PQR file with spaces between the fields and no chain letter, atoms N, CA, C, O and H, PARSE charges and radii, in Angstrom:
ATOM       1  N    ALA     1     126.485   80.720   95.271 -0.4000 1.5000
ATOM       2  CA   ALA     1     127.111   81.952   94.820 -0.0000 2.0000
ATOM       3  C    ALA     1     126.319   82.561   93.654  0.5500 1.7000
ATOM       4  O    ALA     1     126.167   83.779   93.556 -0.5500 1.4000
ATOM       5  N    LEU     2     125.825   81.692   92.786 -0.4000 1.5000
ATOM       6  CA   LEU     2     125.075   82.186   91.632 -0.0000 2.0000
ATOM       7  C    LEU     2     123.761   82.831   92.071  0.5500 1.7000
ATOM       8  O    LEU     2     123.343   83.836   91.496 -0.5500 1.4000
ATOM       9  H    LEU     2     125.949   80.703   92.865  0.4000 1.0000
ATOM      10  N    THR     3     123.114   82.267   93.076 -0.4000 1.5000
ATOM      11  CA   THR     3     121.864   82.827   93.583 -0.0000 2.0000
ATOM      12  C    THR     3     122.091   84.206   94.195  0.5500 1.7000
ATOM      13  O    THR     3     121.303   85.124   93.969 -0.5500 1.4000
ATOM      14  H    THR     3     123.454   81.451   93.544  0.4000 1.0000
ATOM      15  N    VAL     4     123.164   84.352   94.969 -0.4000 1.5000
ATOM      16  CA   VAL     4     123.479   85.648   95.581 -0.0000 2.0000
ATOM      17  C    VAL     4     123.802   86.670   94.508  0.5500 1.7000
ATOM      18  O    VAL     4     123.326   87.803   94.572 -0.5500 1.4000
ATOM      19  H    VAL     4     123.804   83.605   95.152  0.4000 1.0000
ATOM      20  N    PHE     5     124.602   86.288   93.525 -0.4000 1.5000
ATOM      21  CA   PHE     5     124.959   87.199   92.432 -0.0000 2.0000
ATOM      22  C    PHE     5     123.713   87.654   91.680  0.5500 1.7000
ATOM      23  O    PHE     5     123.570   88.838   91.374 -0.5500 1.4000
ATOM      24  H    PHE     5     124.988   85.367   93.473  0.4000 1.0000
ATOM      25  N    THR     6     122.819   86.728   91.383 -0.4000 1.5000
ATOM      26  CA   THR     6     121.597   87.066   90.656 -0.0000 2.0000
ATOM      27  C    THR     6     120.701   87.989   91.480  0.5500 1.7000
ATOM      28  O    THR     6     120.130   88.939   90.944 -0.5500 1.4000
ATOM      29  H    THR     6     122.935   85.767   91.632  0.4000 1.0000
ATOM      30  N    GLY     7     120.574   87.716   92.772 -0.4000 1.5000
ATOM      31  CA   GLY     7     119.766   88.565   93.642 -0.0000 2.0000
ATOM      32  C    GLY     7     120.304   89.982   93.725  0.5500 1.7000
ATOM      33  O    GLY     7     119.540   90.944   93.650 -0.5500 1.4000
ATOM      34  H    GLY     7     121.038   86.944   93.207  0.4000 1.0000
ATOM      35  N    VAL     8     121.621   90.118   93.879 -0.4000 1.5000
ATOM      36  CA   VAL     8     122.244   91.445   93.932 -0.0000 2.0000
ATOM      37  C    VAL     8     122.062   92.162   92.602  0.5500 1.7000
ATOM      38  O    VAL     8     121.793   93.363   92.582 -0.5500 1.4000
ATOM      39  H    VAL     8     122.242   89.336   93.939  0.4000 1.0000
ATOM      40  N    LEU     9     122.200   91.461   91.514 -0.4000 1.5000
ATOM      41  CA   LEU     9     122.026   92.066   90.189 -0.0000 2.0000
ATOM      42  C    LEU     9     120.603   92.582   90.007  0.5500 1.7000
ATOM      43  O    LEU     9     120.409   93.674   89.472 -0.5500 1.4000
ATOM      44  H    LEU     9     122.419   90.485   91.530  0.4000 1.0000
ATOM      45  N    VAL    10     119.619   91.828   90.437 -0.4000 1.5000
ATOM      46  CA   VAL    10     118.221   92.254   90.323 -0.0000 2.0000
ATOM      47  C    VAL    10     117.983   93.522   91.136  0.5500 1.7000
ATOM      48  O    VAL    10     117.336   94.454   90.660 -0.5500 1.4000
ATOM      49  H    VAL    10     119.776   90.941   90.872  0.4000 1.0000
ATOM      50  N    ILE    11     118.501   93.558   92.356 -0.4000 1.5000
ATOM      51  CA   ILE    11     118.327   94.744   93.206 -0.0000 2.0000
ATOM      52  C    ILE    11     119.025   95.958   92.598  0.5500 1.7000
ATOM      53  O    ILE    11     118.462   97.053   92.588 -0.5500 1.4000
ATOM      54  H    ILE    11     119.026   92.800   92.743  0.4000 1.0000
ATOM      55  N    LEU    12     120.230   95.778   92.097 -0.4000 1.5000
ATOM      56  CA   LEU    12     120.954   96.894   91.486 -0.0000 2.0000
ATOM      57  C    LEU    12     120.250   97.421   90.231  0.5500 1.7000
ATOM      58  O    LEU    12     120.215   98.629   89.998 -0.5500 1.4000
ATOM      59  H    LEU    12     120.688   94.888   92.105  0.4000 1.0000
ATOM      60  N    ILE    13     119.703   96.536   89.443 -0.4000 1.5000
ATOM      61  CA   ILE    13     118.966   96.969   88.252 -0.0000 2.0000
ATOM      62  C    ILE    13     117.728   97.747   88.656  0.5500 1.7000
ATOM      63  O    ILE    13     117.401   98.762   88.041 -0.5500 1.4000
ATOM      64  H    ILE    13     119.731   95.555   89.631  0.4000 1.0000
ATOM      65  N    GLY    14     117.030   97.271   89.699 -0.4000 1.5000
ATOM      66  CA   GLY    14     115.853   97.995   90.183 -0.0000 2.0000
ATOM      67  C    GLY    14     116.203   99.401   90.646  0.5500 1.7000
ATOM      68  O    GLY    14     115.520  100.363   90.297 -0.5500 1.4000
ATOM      69  H    GLY    14     117.295   96.446   90.198  0.4000 1.0000
ATOM      70  N    PHE    15     117.275   99.520   91.438 -0.4000 1.5000
ATOM      71  CA   PHE    15     117.685  100.843   91.911 -0.0000 2.0000
ATOM      72  C    PHE    15     118.183  101.730   90.779  0.5500 1.7000
ATOM      73  O    PHE    15     117.999  102.947   90.817 -0.5500 1.4000
ATOM      74  H    PHE    15     117.830   98.738   91.722  0.4000 1.0000
ATOM      75  N    SER    16     118.809  101.134   89.779 -0.4000 1.5000
ATOM      76  CA   SER    16     119.277  101.949   88.652 -0.0000 2.0000
ATOM      77  C    SER    16     118.107  102.508   87.843  0.5500 1.7000
ATOM      78  O    SER    16     118.202  103.603   87.290 -0.5500 1.4000
ATOM      79  H    SER    16     118.959  100.146   89.748  0.4000 1.0000
ATOM      80  N    ARG    17     117.010  101.760   87.773 -0.4000 1.5000
ATOM      81  CA   ARG    17     115.817  102.259   87.060 -0.0000 2.0000
ATOM      82  C    ARG    17     115.244  103.480   87.765  0.5500 1.7000
ATOM      83  O    ARG    17     114.764  104.410   87.116 -0.5500 1.4000
ATOM      84  H    ARG    17     116.933  100.870   88.223  0.4000 1.0000
ATOM      85  N    ILE    18     115.294  103.477   89.109 -0.4000 1.5000
ATOM      86  CA   ILE    18     114.827  104.641   89.876 -0.0000 2.0000
ATOM      87  C    ILE    18     115.799  105.804   89.681  0.5500 1.7000
ATOM      88  O    ILE    18     115.370  106.933   89.441 -0.5500 1.4000
ATOM      89  H    ILE    18     115.684  102.722   89.636  0.4000 1.0000
ATOM      90  N    TYR    19     117.097  105.540   89.780 -0.4000 1.5000
ATOM      91  CA   TYR    19     118.125  106.570   89.672 -0.0000 2.0000
ATOM      92  C    TYR    19     118.092  107.257   88.308  0.5500 1.7000
ATOM      93  O    TYR    19     118.249  108.475   88.214 -0.5500 1.4000
ATOM      94  H    TYR    19     117.445  104.623   89.974  0.4000 1.0000
ATOM      95  N    LEU    20     117.890  106.478   87.265 -0.4000 1.5000
ATOM      96  CA   LEU    20     117.857  107.036   85.909 -0.0000 2.0000
ATOM      97  C    LEU    20     116.532  107.721   85.589  0.5500 1.7000
ATOM      98  O    LEU    20     116.415  108.395   84.566 -0.5500 1.4000
ATOM      99  H    LEU    20     117.762  105.489   87.341  0.4000 1.0000
ATOM     100  N    GLY    21     115.542  107.554   86.449 -0.4000 1.5000
ATOM     101  CA   GLY    21     114.256  108.196   86.235 -0.0000 2.0000
ATOM     102  C    GLY    21     113.355  107.458   85.264  0.5500 1.7000
ATOM     103  O    GLY    21     112.388  108.027   84.756 -0.5500 1.4000
ATOM     104  H    GLY    21     115.637  107.006   87.280  0.4000 1.0000
ATOM     105  N    ALA    22     113.663  106.202   85.003 -0.4000 1.5000
ATOM     106  CA   ALA    22     112.860  105.428   84.063 -0.0000 2.0000
ATOM     107  C    ALA    22     111.564  104.934   84.709  0.5500 1.7000
ATOM     108  O    ALA    22     110.562  104.728   84.025 -0.5500 1.4000
ATOM     109  H    ALA    22     114.448  105.740   85.415  0.4000 1.0000
ATOM     110  N    HIS    23     111.592  104.745   86.041 -0.4000 1.5000
ATOM     111  CA   HIS    23     110.419  104.246   86.763 -0.0000 2.0000
ATOM     112  C    HIS    23     110.307  104.945   88.101  0.5500 1.7000
ATOM     113  O    HIS    23     111.294  105.443   88.642 -0.5500 1.4000
ATOM     114  H    HIS    23     112.407  104.913   86.597  0.4000 1.0000
ATOM     115  N    PHE    24     109.093  104.978   88.631 -0.4000 1.5000
ATOM     116  CA   PHE    24     108.868  105.470   89.983 -0.0000 2.0000
ATOM     117  C    PHE    24     109.262  104.370   90.967  0.5500 1.7000
ATOM     118  O    PHE    24     109.249  103.192   90.610 -0.5500 1.4000
ATOM     119  H    PHE    24     108.291  104.573   88.191  0.4000 1.0000
ATOM     120  N    PRO    25     109.613  104.738   92.204 -0.5600 1.5000
ATOM     121  CA   PRO    25     109.950  103.709   93.194  0.2800 2.0000
ATOM     122  C    PRO    25     108.820  102.703   93.425  0.5500 1.7000
ATOM     123  O    PRO    25     109.080  101.528   93.683 -0.5500 1.4000
ATOM     124  N    THR    26     107.579  103.157   93.333 -0.4000 1.5000
ATOM     125  CA   THR    26     106.460  102.226   93.524 -0.0000 2.0000
ATOM     126  C    THR    26     106.393  101.197   92.400  0.5500 1.7000
ATOM     127  O    THR    26     105.993  100.055   92.628 -0.5500 1.4000
ATOM     128  H    THR    26     107.368  104.112   93.123  0.4000 1.0000
ATOM     129  N    ASP    27     106.782  101.594   91.185 -0.4000 1.5000
ATOM     130  CA   ASP    27     106.813  100.642   90.068 -0.0000 2.0000
ATOM     131  C    ASP    27     107.826   99.534   90.330  0.5500 1.7000
ATOM     132  O    ASP    27     107.543   98.355   90.118 -0.5500 1.4000
ATOM     133  H    ASP    27     107.107  102.522   91.000  0.4000 1.0000
ATOM     134  N    VAL    28     109.006   99.927   90.792 -0.4000 1.5000
ATOM     135  CA   VAL    28     110.061   98.951   91.058 -0.0000 2.0000
ATOM     136  C    VAL    28     109.658   98.052   92.220  0.5500 1.7000
ATOM     137  O    VAL    28     109.876   96.842   92.170 -0.5500 1.4000
ATOM     138  H    VAL    28     109.235  100.885   90.965  0.4000 1.0000
ATOM     139  N    LEU    29     109.076   98.629   93.258 -0.4000 1.5000
ATOM     140  CA   LEU    29     108.621   97.841   94.404 -0.0000 2.0000
ATOM     141  C    LEU    29     107.531   96.858   93.985  0.5500 1.7000
ATOM     142  O    LEU    29     107.513   95.716   94.443 -0.5500 1.4000
ATOM     143  H    LEU    29     108.899   99.612   93.299  0.4000 1.0000
ATOM     144  N    ALA    30     106.633   97.296   93.125 -0.4000 1.5000
ATOM     145  CA   ALA    30     105.587   96.402   92.623 -0.0000 2.0000
ATOM     146  C    ALA    30     106.191   95.255   91.813  0.5500 1.7000
ATOM     147  O    ALA    30     105.734   94.117   91.912 -0.5500 1.4000
ATOM     148  H    ALA    30     106.648   98.224   92.753  0.4000 1.0000
ATOM     149  N    GLY    31     107.206   95.550   91.018 -0.4000 1.5000
ATOM     150  CA   GLY    31     107.875   94.504   90.252 -0.0000 2.0000
ATOM     151  C    GLY    31     108.575   93.495   91.140  0.5500 1.7000
ATOM     152  O    GLY    31     108.508   92.288   90.906 -0.5500 1.4000
ATOM     153  H    GLY    31     107.576   96.476   90.937  0.4000 1.0000
ATOM     154  N    PHE    32     109.263   94.014   92.185 -0.4000 1.5000
ATOM     155  CA   PHE    32     109.907   93.111   93.139 -0.0000 2.0000
ATOM     156  C    PHE    32     108.874   92.243   93.843  0.5500 1.7000
ATOM     157  O    PHE    32     109.087   91.044   94.025 -0.5500 1.4000
ATOM     158  H    PHE    32     109.318   94.994   92.375  0.4000 1.0000
ATOM     159  N    SER    33     107.752   92.844   94.240 -0.4000 1.5000
ATOM     160  CA   SER    33     106.705   92.105   94.936 -0.0000 2.0000
ATOM     161  C    SER    33     106.091   91.029   94.047  0.5500 1.7000
ATOM     162  O    SER    33     105.885   89.896   94.482 -0.5500 1.4000
ATOM     163  H    SER    33     107.579   93.818   94.092  0.4000 1.0000
ATOM     164  N    LEU    34     105.806   91.385   92.817 -0.4000 1.5000
ATOM     165  CA   LEU    34     105.248   90.408   91.882 -0.0000 2.0000
ATOM     166  C    LEU    34     106.227   89.270   91.637  0.5500 1.7000
ATOM     167  O    LEU    34     105.829   88.105   91.603 -0.5500 1.4000
ATOM     168  H    LEU    34     105.973   92.305   92.463  0.4000 1.0000
ATOM     169  N    GLY    35     107.486   89.593   91.468 -0.4000 1.5000
ATOM     170  CA   GLY    35     108.499   88.564   91.266 -0.0000 2.0000
ATOM     171  C    GLY    35     108.612   87.630   92.456  0.5500 1.7000
ATOM     172  O    GLY    35     108.736   86.417   92.285 -0.5500 1.4000
ATOM     173  H    GLY    35     107.809   90.539   91.496  0.4000 1.0000
ATOM     174  N    LEU    36     108.570   88.186   93.666 -0.4000 1.5000
ATOM     175  CA   LEU    36     108.635   87.370   94.868 -0.0000 2.0000
ATOM     176  C    LEU    36     107.415   86.467   94.994  0.5500 1.7000
ATOM     177  O    LEU    36     107.530   85.309   95.394 -0.5500 1.4000
ATOM     178  H    LEU    36     108.469   89.171   93.805  0.4000 1.0000
ATOM     179  N    CYS    37     106.250   87.001   94.651 -0.4000 1.5000
ATOM     180  CA   CYS    37     105.025   86.182   94.689 -0.0000 2.0000
ATOM     181  C    CYS    37     105.100   85.037   93.686  0.5500 1.7000
ATOM     182  O    CYS    37     104.722   83.910   94.005 -0.5500 1.4000
ATOM     183  H    CYS    37     106.157   87.942   94.325  0.4000 1.0000
ATOM     184  N    LEU    38     105.578   85.309   92.490 -0.4000 1.5000
ATOM     185  CA   LEU    38     105.673   84.255   91.483 -0.0000 2.0000
ATOM     186  C    LEU    38     106.689   83.187   91.869  0.5500 1.7000
ATOM     187  O    LEU    38     106.435   81.996   91.691 -0.5500 1.4000
ATOM     188  H    LEU    38     105.885   86.225   92.231  0.4000 1.0000
ATOM     189  N    VAL    39     107.836   83.605   92.396 -0.4000 1.5000
ATOM     190  CA   VAL    39     108.836   82.625   92.830 -0.0000 2.0000
ATOM     191  C    VAL    39     108.271   81.754   93.948  0.5500 1.7000
ATOM     192  O    VAL    39     108.471   80.540   93.958 -0.5500 1.4000
ATOM     193  H    VAL    39     108.042   84.572   92.541  0.4000 1.0000
ATOM     194  N    SER    40     107.568   82.381   94.886 -0.4000 1.5000
ATOM     195  CA   SER    40     106.966   81.620   95.982 -0.0000 2.0000
ATOM     196  C    SER    40     105.912   80.645   95.469  0.5500 1.7000
ATOM     197  O    SER    40     105.849   79.498   95.912 -0.5500 1.4000
ATOM     198  H    SER    40     107.406   83.368   94.877  0.4000 1.0000
ATOM     199  N    LEU    41     105.094   81.102   94.541 -0.4000 1.5000
ATOM     200  CA   LEU    41     104.055   80.247   93.973 -0.0000 2.0000
ATOM     201  C    LEU    41     104.657   79.048   93.246  0.5500 1.7000
ATOM     202  O    LEU    41     104.197   77.920   93.421 -0.5500 1.4000
ATOM     203  H    LEU    41     105.145   82.034   94.181  0.4000 1.0000
ATOM     204  N    PHE    42     105.684   79.289   92.430 -0.4000 1.5000
ATOM     205  CA   PHE    42     106.309   78.190   91.702 -0.0000 2.0000
ATOM     206  C    PHE    42     107.048   77.244   92.635  0.5500 1.7000
ATOM     207  O    PHE    42     107.065   76.037   92.396 -0.5500 1.4000
ATOM     208  H    PHE    42     106.057   80.206   92.288  0.4000 1.0000
ATOM     209  N    ALA    43     107.659   77.767   93.695 -0.4000 1.5000
ATOM     210  CA   ALA    43     108.333   76.903   94.667 -0.0000 2.0000
ATOM     211  C    ALA    43     107.314   76.022   95.372  0.5500 1.7000
ATOM     212  O    ALA    43     107.559   74.835   95.587 -0.5500 1.4000
ATOM     213  H    ALA    43     107.645   78.748   93.889  0.4000 1.0000
ATOM     214  N    LEU    44     106.174   76.596   95.731 -0.4000 1.5000
ATOM     215  CA   LEU    44     105.115   75.806   96.365 -0.0000 2.0000
ATOM     216  C    LEU    44     104.584   74.744   95.420  0.5500 1.7000
ATOM     217  O    LEU    44     104.370   73.599   95.820 -0.5500 1.4000
ATOM     218  H    LEU    44     105.975   77.560   95.556  0.4000 1.0000
ATOM     219  N    PHE    45     104.371   75.122   94.165 -0.4000 1.5000
ATOM     220  CA   PHE    45     103.887   74.181   93.159 -0.0000 2.0000
ATOM     221  C    PHE    45     104.892   73.049   92.958  0.5500 1.7000
ATOM     222  O    PHE    45     104.511   71.883   92.858 -0.5500 1.4000
ATOM     223  H    PHE    45     104.544   76.052   93.841  0.4000 1.0000
ATOM     224  N    ASP    46     106.171   73.400   92.902 -0.4000 1.5000
ATOM     225  CA   ASP    46     107.207   72.391   92.697 -0.0000 2.0000
ATOM     226  C    ASP    46     107.296   71.448   93.888  0.5500 1.7000
ATOM     227  O    ASP    46     107.548   70.255   93.721 -0.5500 1.4000
ATOM     228  H    ASP    46     106.480   74.347   92.983  0.4000 1.0000
ATOM     229  N    GLU    47     107.090   71.977   95.085 -0.4000 1.5000
ATOM     230  CA   GLU    47     107.155   71.146   96.279 -0.0000 2.0000
ATOM     231  C    GLU    47     105.985   70.166   96.348  0.5500 1.7000
ATOM     232  O    GLU    47     106.137   69.035   96.808 -0.5500 1.4000
ATOM     233  H    GLU    47     106.885   72.946   95.221  0.4000 1.0000
ATOM     234  N    LYS    48     104.813   70.615   95.885 -0.4000 1.5000
ATOM     235  CA   LYS    48     103.618   69.779   95.980 -0.0000 2.0000
ATOM     236  C    LYS    48     103.507   68.797   94.809  0.5500 1.7000
ATOM     237  O    LYS    48     103.172   67.629   95.009 -0.5500 1.4000
ATOM     238  H    LYS    48     104.689   71.535   95.512  0.4000 1.0000
ATOM     239  N    TYR    49     103.780   69.256   93.618 -0.4000 1.5000
ATOM     240  CA   TYR    49     103.632   68.429   92.420 -0.0000 2.0000
ATOM     241  C    TYR    49     104.982   68.288   91.731  0.5500 1.7000
ATOM     242  O    TYR    49     105.393   69.170   90.978 -0.5500 1.4000
ATOM     243  H    TYR    49     104.052   70.204   93.456  0.4000 1.0000
ATOM     244  N    HIS    50     105.641   67.229   91.976 -0.4000 1.5000
ATOM     245  CA   HIS    50     106.912   66.978   91.305 -0.0000 2.0000
ATOM     246  C    HIS    50     106.969   65.552   90.774  0.5500 1.7000
ATOM     247  O    HIS    50     107.788   64.752   91.226 -0.5500 1.4000
ATOM     248  H    HIS    50     105.307   66.512   92.588  0.4000 1.0000
ATOM     249  N    PRO    51     106.092   65.228   89.806 -0.5600 1.5000
ATOM     250  CA   PRO    51     106.024   63.842   89.323  0.2800 2.0000
ATOM     251  C    PRO    51     107.250   63.430   88.497  0.5500 1.7000
ATOM     252  O    PRO    51     107.537   62.239   88.367 -0.5500 1.4000
ATOM     253  N    PHE    52     107.968   64.404   87.944 -0.4000 1.5000
ATOM     254  CA   PHE    52     109.071   64.061   87.053 -0.0000 2.0000
ATOM     255  C    PHE    52     110.425   64.119   87.756  0.5500 1.7000
ATOM     256  O    PHE    52     111.454   63.872   87.128 -0.5500 1.4000
ATOM     257  H    PHE    52     107.735   65.370   88.050  0.4000 1.0000
ATOM     258  N    ARG    53     110.439   64.438   89.043 -0.4000 1.5000
ATOM     259  CA   ARG    53     111.696   64.563   89.765 -0.0000 2.0000
ATOM     260  C    ARG    53     112.224   63.183   90.123  0.5500 1.7000
ATOM     261  O    ARG    53     111.471   62.320   90.573 -0.5500 1.4000
ATOM     262  H    ARG    53     109.603   64.638   89.554  0.4000 1.0000
ATOM     263  N    GLN    54     113.513   62.980   89.923 -0.4000 1.5000
ATOM     264  CA   GLN    54     114.178   61.726   90.286 -0.0000 2.0000
ATOM     265  C    GLN    54     114.573   61.777   91.756  0.5500 1.7000
ATOM     266  O    GLN    54     115.010   62.818   92.246 -0.5500 1.4000
ATOM     267  H    GLN    54     114.125   63.682   89.558  0.4000 1.0000
ATOM     268  N    LYS    55     114.424   60.669   92.455 -0.4000 1.5000
ATOM     269  CA   LYS    55     114.848   60.619   93.857 -0.0000 2.0000
ATOM     270  C    LYS    55     116.071   59.774   94.030  0.5500 1.7000
ATOM     271  O    LYS    55     116.564   59.624   95.147 -0.5500 1.4000
ATOM     272  H    LYS    55     114.069   59.823   92.057  0.4000 1.0000
């Protein structure tokens, strides 16, 4: 539930930045893309190198 809430909040904040005229749609799309790339990179890193994780 927390993941869904956070995802919806991020999308709403992005759309509000466009609506208020603070950013261009391409700026918001670039931010979403960069965020998705970083999350994917860290997830891959965590999957490959997790020496401190308890099993």
